[in-house]
C-alpha positions as CSV (number, residue, x, y, z in Angstrom):
1,X,-8.2,11.2,17.1
2,X,-7.9,8.7,20.2
3,X,-5.0,6.2,19.8
4,X,-7.1,3.7,21.6
5,X,-10.3,1.5,20.8
6,X,-12.3,-0.8,22.8
7,X,-14.3,-3.4,20.6
8,X,-16.8,-5.7,21.8
9,X,-16.9,-8.6,19.3
10,X,-18.7,-11.7,18.3
11,X,-21.4,-9.8,16.2
12,X,-21.7,-9.9,12.3
13,X,-20.5,-6.8,10.1
14,X,-23.5,-5.8,8.0
15,X,-24.1,-3.0,5.7
16,X,-22.6,-0.8,3.2
17,X,-19.4,1.4,3.1
18,X,-17.5,3.3,0.5
19,X,-14.0,2.9,-0.5
20,X,-12.1,5.6,-2.6
21,X,-8.5,6.0,-4.1
22,X,-5.8,3.7,-3.4
23,X,-3.2,4.7,-0.7
24,X,-0.3,3.1,-2.8
25,X,-1.1,5.1,-6.0
26,X,-2.6,8.6,-4.7
27,X,0.8,9.6,-2.8
28,X,2.5,8.9,-6.0
29,X,0.1,10.8,-8.3
30,X,0.6,13.7,-6.1
31,X,4.5,13.6,-6.4
32,X,4.1,13.3,-10.1
33,X,2.5,16.7,-10.3
34,X,5.9,18.1,-9.5
35,X,6.9,17.2,-13.2
36,X,4.2,19.1,-14.8
37,X,4.5,23.1,-15.6
38,X,0.6,23.6,-14.7
39,X,-1.9,22.5,-11.9
40,X,-2.9,18.9,-11.5
41,X,-6.2,17.5,-10.3
42,X,-6.8,14.3,-8.7
43,X,-10.1,12.8,-8.1
44,X,-11.2,10.1,-6.0
45,X,-8.6,10.9,-3.3
46,X,-9.3,9.3,0.2
47,X,-9.0,11.5,3.3
48,X,-5.9,9.6,5.0
49,X,-3.0,10.5,6.7
50,X,-0.5,9.6,4.1
51,X,-2.5,12.3,1.7
52,X,-1.9,15.1,4.5
53,X,1.8,14.0,4.8
54,X,2.5,14.4,1.1
55,X,0.5,17.5,1.1
56,X,2.5,18.9,3.7
57,X,5.8,17.9,1.7
58,X,4.4,19.4,-1.2
59,X,3.7,22.8,0.4
60,X,7.3,22.7,2.1
61,X,8.6,22.6,-1.4
62,X,6.5,25.7,-2.3
63,X,3.6,23.9,-4.1
64,X,0.0,25.0,-3.7
65,X,-2.4,22.4,-2.6
66,X,-6.1,22.4,-2.0
67,X,-8.1,19.3,-1.1
68,X,-11.9,19.0,-0.7
69,X,-12.2,15.9,1.4
70,X,-16.0,15.3,0.9
71,X,-15.6,15.3,-3.2
72,X,-12.1,13.8,-3.1
73,X,-10.9,16.5,-5.3
74,X,-7.3,17.4,-4.7
75,X,-5.3,20.2,-6.9
76,X,-1.6,20.8,-6.7
77,X,0.0,23.8,-8.4
78,X,3.8,23.3,-8.8
79,X,4.7,26.5,-10.6
80,X,6.2,28.0,-7.5
81,X,8.2,25.0,-6.3
82,X,11.5,25.8,-4.2
83,X,14.0,23.9,-2.3
84,X,13.2,22.7,1.3
85,X,15.2,22.3,4.5
86,X,16.1,18.8,5.1
87,X,15.2,19.3,9.1
88,X,11.6,20.4,7.9
89,X,11.2,17.5,5.5
90,X,12.3,15.1,8.3
91,X,10.1,16.6,10.8
92,X,7.0,16.6,8.5
93,X,7.7,13.1,6.9
94,X,7.9,11.2,10.1
95,X,8.0,7.6,9.3
96,X,6.9,8.0,5.9
97,X,9.1,6.8,2.9
98,X,7.6,9.3,0.4
99,X,10.5,11.7,0.3
100,X,12.7,9.4,-1.6
101,X,10.2,9.6,-4.6
102,X,10.5,13.5,-4.5
103,X,14.2,13.1,-5.5
104,X,13.5,12.6,-9.4
105,X,11.0,15.2,-10.2
106,X,12.9,17.7,-7.9
107,X,16.0,17.0,-9.5
108,X,14.4,17.9,-13.0
109,X,12.9,21.2,-11.8
110,X,15.5,22.4,-9.3
111,X,18.5,20.5,-10.0
112,X,18.7,19.3,-6.1
113,X,16.8,17.2,-3.7
114,X,17.2,16.3,0.0
115,X,15.8,13.5,1.8
116,X,16.0,12.6,5.6
117,X,16.4,9.1,7.1
118,X,13.2,7.1,6.1
119,X,11.2,5.0,8.3
120,X,8.2,2.9,7.3
121,X,6.2,-0.1,8.8
122,X,8.7,-2.7,10.4
123,X,7.4,-5.6,8.2
124,X,10.9,-6.3,6.6
125,X,13.8,-4.6,4.9
126,X,12.7,-2.2,2.3
127,X,16.1,-0.5,1.6
128,X,16.7,2.7,-0.3
129,X,19.7,1.5,-2.1
130,X,17.6,0.5,-5.2
131,X,16.3,4.3,-5.3
132,X,19.8,5.7,-4.7
133,X,21.4,3.3,-7.3
134,X,18.9,4.2,-10.1
135,X,19.2,8.0,-9.4
136,X,23.1,7.9,-9.6
137,X,23.0,6.0,-13.0
138,X,20.5,8.5,-14.2
139,X,23.4,11.2,-13.2
140,X,22.6,12.2,-9.7
141,X,25.3,13.0,-7.3
142,X,24.7,11.8,-4.0
143,X,26.2,13.6,-0.8
144,X,25.7,12.0,2.6
145,X,24.8,14.5,5.3
146,X,24.7,14.2,9.2
147,X,20.8,14.0,9.0
148,X,20.1,12.5,5.5
149,X,21.3,12.9,2.1
150,X,21.6,15.6,-0.6
151,X,21.3,14.8,-4.4
152,X,22.2,17.0,-7.3
153,X,22.3,16.9,-11.1
154,X,25.1,19.4,-12.3
155,X,25.1,17.7,-15.9
156,X,21.2,16.8,-15.9
157,X,19.7,13.3,-16.0
158,X,20.2,10.9,-18.8
159,X,18.3,7.7,-19.7
160,X,19.5,4.4,-18.5
161,X,19.2,0.7,-19.1
162,X,18.3,-1.0,-15.8
163,X,17.2,-4.3,-14.5
164,X,15.8,-5.1,-11.2
165,X,16.5,-8.1,-9.2
166,X,13.2,-8.3,-7.8
167,X,10.2,-6.4,-9.1
168,X,10.0,-3.6,-6.7
169,X,7.0,-1.3,-6.6
170,X,9.1,1.4,-5.1
171,X,12.1,1.3,-7.4
172,X,9.7,1.0,-10.3
173,X,7.8,4.2,-9.3
174,X,11.3,5.7,-8.8
175,X,12.6,5.0,-12.3
176,X,9.4,6.1,-13.8
177,X,9.2,9.4,-12.1
178,X,12.5,10.0,-13.1
179,X,12.9,8.6,-16.6
180,X,10.0,10.5,-18.0
181,X,12.0,14.0,-18.3
182,X,15.5,12.3,-18.5
183,X,17.4,12.9,-21.9
184,X,17.1,9.9,-24.2
185,X,15.5,6.5,-23.8
186,X,15.2,4.3,-20.4
187,X,14.7,0.8,-20.3
188,X,13.7,-1.1,-17.3
189,X,13.7,-5.1,-17.1
190,X,11.7,-7.0,-14.4
191,X,9.5,-4.1,-13.5
192,X,6.6,-4.3,-11.1
193,X,3.1,-4.2,-13.1
194,X,0.7,-3.8,-10.1
195,X,-2.5,-1.9,-10.8
196,X,-1.1,1.0,-9.2
197,X,1.8,1.2,-11.3
198,X,-0.3,1.0,-14.5
199,X,-2.4,3.8,-13.0
200,X,0.7,5.8,-12.5
201,X,1.8,5.1,-16.2
202,X,-1.7,6.2,-17.6
203,X,-1.4,9.5,-15.5
204,X,2.1,10.1,-16.8
205,X,1.1,9.6,-20.3
206,X,-1.6,12.2,-19.5
207,X,1.0,14.5,-18.8
208,X,2.7,14.1,-21.9
209,X,5.2,11.1,-20.9
210,X,5.9,8.4,-23.7
211,X,5.9,4.9,-21.9
212,X,5.7,1.4,-23.6
213,X,4.9,-1.6,-21.2
214,X,5.8,-5.0,-23.0
215,X,4.4,-8.6,-21.7
216,X,7.7,-9.5,-20.2
217,X,7.9,-6.9,-17.3
218,X,9.8,-4.5,-19.6
219,X,9.1,-0.8,-19.7
220,X,10.6,1.8,-22.3
221,X,10.5,5.4,-21.4
222,X,11.4,8.3,-24.2
223,X,12.5,11.3,-22.1
224,X,10.5,14.4,-22.9
225,X,11.6,18.1,-22.1
226,X,8.3,19.5,-20.9
227,X,5.2,18.1,-19.1
228,X,1.9,19.6,-18.1
229,X,-0.6,18.9,-15.5
230,X,-3.3,16.2,-15.4
231,X,-6.8,15.5,-14.4
232,X,-7.2,12.0,-13.3
233,X,-9.5,9.8,-11.3
234,X,-7.6,7.3,-9.0
235,X,-8.2,3.7,-8.8
236,X,-9.9,2.3,-5.9
237,X,-7.8,0.9,-3.1
238,X,-8.1,-2.7,-3.6
239,X,-6.3,-3.5,-0.2
240,X,-9.0,-1.5,1.8
241,X,-11.8,-3.3,-0.2
242,X,-10.1,-6.8,0.6
243,X,-9.8,-5.8,4.2
244,X,-13.5,-5.1,4.6
245,X,-14.1,-8.5,2.9
246,X,-12.0,-10.3,5.0
247,X,-13.8,-8.5,8.0
248,X,-17.1,-9.8,6.6
249,X,-15.6,-13.3,6.3
250,X,-14.3,-13.5,9.8
251,X,-17.4,-12.1,11.5
252,X,-19.9,-14.2,9.5
253,X,-21.0,-10.8,8.1
254,X,-22.5,-9.2,5.1
255,X,-20.8,-6.0,3.6
256,X,-21.2,-4.1,0.4
257,X,-18.1,-2.1,-0.6
258,X,-18.9,0.5,-2.9
259,X,-16.0,1.2,-5.3
260,X,-14.6,-2.2,-5.0
261,X,-13.2,-3.3,-8.4
262,X,-13.3,-6.7,-9.8
263,X,-10.3,-6.3,-12.6
264,X,-8.0,-5.2,-9.7
265,X,-9.1,-7.8,-7.4
266,X,-9.4,-11.0,-9.4
267,X,-6.8,-13.2,-7.4
268,X,-8.4,-12.0,-4.2
269,X,-11.8,-12.9,-5.3
270,X,-10.7,-16.4,-6.3
271,X,-9.0,-17.2,-2.7
272,X,-12.2,-15.6,-1.0
273,X,-14.6,-18.1,-3.0
274,X,-12.1,-20.9,-2.2
275,X,-12.1,-20.5,1.4
276,X,-15.8,-20.4,1.2
277,X,-17.1,-16.8,1.2
278,X,-19.5,-15.6,-1.5
279,X,-19.3,-12.3,-3.6
280,X,-21.7,-10.7,-5.9
281,X,-20.2,-8.2,-8.4
282,X,-22.6,-5.1,-9.0
283,X,-22.4,-2.0,-11.0
284,X,-21.0,0.4,-8.4
285,X,-19.1,-2.2,-6.1
286,X,-18.8,-5.9,-4.7
287,X,-21.1,-7.6,-1.9
288,X,-18.9,-9.7,0.4
289,X,-20.7,-12.3,2.6
290,X,-20.2,-15.5,4.8
291,X,-22.8,-17.7,3.4
292,X,-23.1,-19.9,6.8
293,X,-21.6,-23.1,7.6
294,X,-17.8,-23.9,7.6
295,X,-15.2,-22.1,5.9
296,X,-12.4,-24.1,4.2
297,X,-8.7,-24.2,4.9
298,X,-6.5,-23.4,1.8
299,X,-2.8,-23.3,0.7
300,X,-1.7,-20.0,-0.3
301,X,1.5,-18.0,-1.4
302,X,1.7,-14.5,-1.8
303,X,3.6,-12.8,-4.7
304,X,4.2,-9.8,-6.9
305,X,1.1,-8.8,-9.3
306,X,-0.5,-10.8,-10.9
307,X,-0.1,-13.1,-8.0
308,X,-1.9,-12.9,-4.2
309,X,-0.9,-9.4,-2.9
310,X,1.1,-9.4,0.4
311,X,-1.2,-6.8,1.7
312,X,-4.0,-9.1,1.3
313,X,-2.5,-12.0,3.5
314,X,-2.9,-10.3,6.9
315,X,-6.7,-9.6,7.2
316,X,-7.4,-13.1,5.4
317,X,-5.2,-14.9,7.6
318,X,-7.6,-13.7,10.6
319,X,-10.3,-15.3,8.4
320,X,-8.5,-18.6,8.2
321,X,-8.5,-19.2,11.9
322,X,-12.0,-19.8,11.5
323,X,-11.6,-22.3,8.6
324,X,-11.9,-26.0,9.2
325,X,-8.4,-27.8,8.8
326,X,-4.8,-26.7,8.2
327,X,-4.3,-23.7,5.9
328,X,-0.4,-22.9,4.8
329,X,0.4,-19.4,4.1
330,X,4.0,-18.6,2.4
331,X,4.7,-14.8,2.4
332,X,7.4,-14.3,-0.4
333,X,7.3,-10.4,-0.5
334,X,8.1,-9.2,3.3
335,X,10.3,-11.5,5.1
336,X,8.8,-10.3,8.7
337,X,5.2,-9.9,8.0
338,X,3.9,-12.6,10.2
339,X,4.7,-10.5,13.3
340,X,0.9,-9.6,13.5
341,X,-0.1,-13.3,14.7
342,X,1.3,-13.0,18.0
343,X,-1.7,-11.2,19.0
344,X,-3.8,-13.7,17.2
345,X,-2.2,-16.7,19.1
346,X,-2.9,-14.6,22.2
347,X,-6.7,-14.4,21.3
348,X,-6.8,-18.3,21.0
349,X,-5.7,-19.0,17.3
350,X,-3.4,-22.1,16.7
351,X,-0.8,-20.4,14.4
352,X,2.8,-21.9,13.9
353,X,5.5,-20.1,12.1
354,X,8.4,-21.6,10.1
355,X,11.6,-20.7,8.6
356,X,11.1,-23.0,5.8
357,X,9.4,-22.2,2.2
358,X,6.2,-24.2,2.6
359,X,4.7,-22.7,-0.6
360,X,4.7,-24.3,-4.2
361,X,8.2,-23.1,-4.7
362,X,11.3,-21.9,-2.7
363,X,11.5,-18.1,-2.2
364,X,14.7,-15.6,-1.7
365,X,13.7,-15.9,2.1
366,X,14.2,-19.6,2.4
367,X,18.0,-19.6,3.5
368,X,17.8,-16.4,5.6
369,X,16.1,-17.7,8.8
370,X,13.0,-15.5,8.7
371,X,10.0,-17.1,9.9
372,X,7.8,-16.5,6.6
373,X,5.7,-19.5,6.4
374,X,2.6,-20.0,8.6
375,X,0.3,-22.9,9.5
376,X,-3.1,-22.0,10.8
377,X,-5.1,-24.8,12.3
378,X,-9.1,-24.2,12.8
379,X,-11.5,-23.3,13.5
380,X,-10.4,-21.9,16.8
381,X,-12.8,-19.6,18.8
382,X,-11.0,-16.0,19.4
383,X,-11.5,-14.6,22.7
384,X,-10.9,-10.8,23.8
385,X,-7.7,-9.4,24.6
386,X,-5.3,-6.4,25.1
387,X,-3.5,-5.6,21.6
388,X,-0.7,-3.2,20.6
389,X,-0.7,-2.3,16.6
390,X,2.5,-3.4,15.2
391,X,2.0,-1.7,11.6
392,X,-0.7,-0.5,9.1
393,X,-2.1,-3.8,7.6
394,X,-1.5,-5.8,10.8
395,X,-3.3,-3.2,12.8
396,X,-6.6,-3.4,10.7
397,X,-6.0,-7.1,10.9
398,X,-6.3,-6.8,15.0
399,X,-9.3,-4.7,14.4
400,X,-10.8,-7.6,12.5
401,X,-9.8,-10.3,15.1
402,X,-11.2,-8.0,17.9
403,X,-14.7,-7.8,15.8
404,X,-14.5,-11.5,15.7
405,X,-13.6,-12.3,19.3
406,X,-16.1,-12.8,22.4
407,X,-15.7,-10.1,24.8
408,X,-14.3,-6.8,24.8
409,X,-10.7,-6.1,23.3
410,X,-8.8,-2.9,23.8
411,X,-6.4,-2.2,20.7
412,X,-3.9,0.8,21.3
413,X,-1.9,2.4,18.4
414,X,-4.8,2.5,16.1
415,X,-3.7,5.9,14.8
416,X,-1.5,4.2,12.3
417,X,-4.6,2.7,10.8
418,X,-5.4,6.3,9.6
419,X,-2.7,6.3,7.2
420,X,-4.4,3.9,4.8
421,X,-8.0,3.5,6.1
422,X,-10.3,6.5,5.3
423,X,-12.5,7.2,8.3
424,X,-12.4,3.6,9.4
425,X,-14.1,4.4,12.7
426,X,-17.1,5.8,10.9
427,X,-17.1,2.6,8.8
428,X,-17.0,0.1,11.6
429,X,-20.1,2.4,13.0
430,X,-21.9,2.1,9.6
431,X,-21.5,-1.6,9.9
432,X,-23.0,-2.0,13.1
433,X,-19.7,-2.7,15.2
434,X,-19.9,-2.3,18.8
435,X,-16.9,-0.2,20.1
436,X,-15.8,3.0,21.9
């Protein structure tokens, strides 16, 4: 697949597309299959690069994986799981951080796990310290190697009580995947409660786990000695759905997103309407459109669920460059997420970044010298430019900017977008975009 795309913008996106399972859930569901003593089937699985990466990692560990892309049915048989070489894991995982989540299930099944140095999108610090600390508290022994880390569990894993300083999604997933088969009770306080986390809890319960979620972000897990395979339908990717909605808004278009779910996108839908967009919730999806006239500026602050999702911020900022007045966006989840705006400024946007917290309340980045607030003045016409994709969500946002701009833009590095946006080139074509 070509890593460069040339887009001739200035044309509204119109038509219908389909969005399938959530990238941020599907990969974790695939890892969870290692906890069962029989095959698992995951439906609504998207054909994205992250699914391919996790498939390869499962196969390196001896699991058997089959995937039917047209139907989205993925089957994992973990009955022949075995240890893998750290060099093989490193080569296959590349920049993915998913290997860290293999540790809990592998420690239960094999008594050991290895992980290489971890990468990921460069949007801020995402340390593995939380993960290793959690695993050590469960009873894992960590040994640093020259090319990564080896973990073992000579005395098994035992339940813990743990409080997160910040409701990290990754740390919550780590604890869930480790606690369900650990001996005794585990209690996690200040847990992440995103829809993807709740879907993972539903899936683990299907496998035999005993998990209770309380209203104060506390989760209690009673460890079980055995779990079985699952059959589960993944929730829709609310990030991809919102990205196409933002593209419709920025290009003055009209897009029906099959699979988009109101219950997981409520906060985004509120903001979409406040900016001036219109939407209609239907039986099988949501129709997003620009109604004509001027968009309205807003003040927005990202936050953990149920707040406005950080991954919705970048595509929406492109649309805000076309809103009348001054919009303020305060990023509180990832401290370096505004790096993608350099390309928007190059294309004619008026965006100023600030170290100060410009939101309703100060956040944890306020005294750390990060430019984590943005002031967007508009509307400003966007013009074509040569752009290099910085990360997954920023990259799709650059596509939106190119689609909204006058002239032909050359966007390089778009291969990273395949990590989380299924067949995005085909979807662009279905919506009438002009590109090659």
